[in-house]
N, C-alpha and C positions, 0 to 999 in steps of 0.2 A: 699722621703723614707729617712731612718736615718741609720747611722753606730754607730758603738760604738768604742771610741779611747780613748787611755792614754798613758802613760809612763811606760814601762817596768822598773822595779825597777833595775835589776842588772847591766844596762847600761845608763838608762834614755832614750834610744830611743822611738820614736812616733811609736805607734802599733796601729792595728785595729782589731777587733775581726773577724776572719775568718770563713767561713761556716762550718768548721769542728770542732769549738768550741778551737782552738788554736789562736794565735797571730800572724798576719803579719805586715811586715814592709811596705806593699804596698796597698795603699788604693784601687787601683783597684781590689785588691783580697779580699777585706773586704765583710763581710757578709752585705746585705741590708735589712731593717726592715721597715715594714708599722708603721704607727703612732700608730696603736692600739697595735702593738706588741712590739714596741721599749722599753717603759715603763718597762715592764716585763724582758727584754733582758738587759737592764741597771742594774736593781735592782741585778739580778744575777751577772753581771760583776763585780759591787761594792764589792761584797763578796770575791772576788778573790784578796785579798789585799796582799798575798805573791808574786803575779805575777806582778802587774800592781799598778800605783798610780793614783790617781784623773779620774777614768772613767767617760766619758760623751758622749753624743749624738752629732753628729754632722748631718747637712743637706746634702745628696750626691743626685747628679743626674748622673746616670751612673758610670762612673769610676772616679768621680771628685767631690771635695767640692763644695757645691752649697751655695746659700743664702748670708746671710750678713756675715758668718764665712769664706767665700771661701778664701779670700786673707790672713787671720789668719792661715787657715789650711795648705795652700798652703806653706806659709813661714816656719810654724812648722814641716811641713813633710820633707822640704828641708835640715834641719839641723840648726846649728849655723848660725847668721847672722853677725858674726864676721868674720875676717881673720884669718885662724888658724895657720899662722905664728906668730902672735902676741898674741896668747892665753898662760895662764899659762903653759898648758902643753909643748908647743914649747920651752918655756925659761927654762923648766926643763930638756930639752933634750929627751922627751918622744916619 
């Protein structure tokens, strides 16, 4: 099965296409598509350029990323891999 993912434009968060055609931050809530349907769904998601950047398909198994992208998608969905107290926003006092 496949899911559609991308980054939300207003805050850069990782999002997934939900069954109600909205975006969710939780992979477990993402809509899942067969290989046959996934290409059409991805094409439609790529037209939503005012909402997300770089929509693409990922392999999912149940409620988790699967296949060779599993590690990358797990890290990506967890957020930045740097200490937040050392990032530029922390230095700026935000």
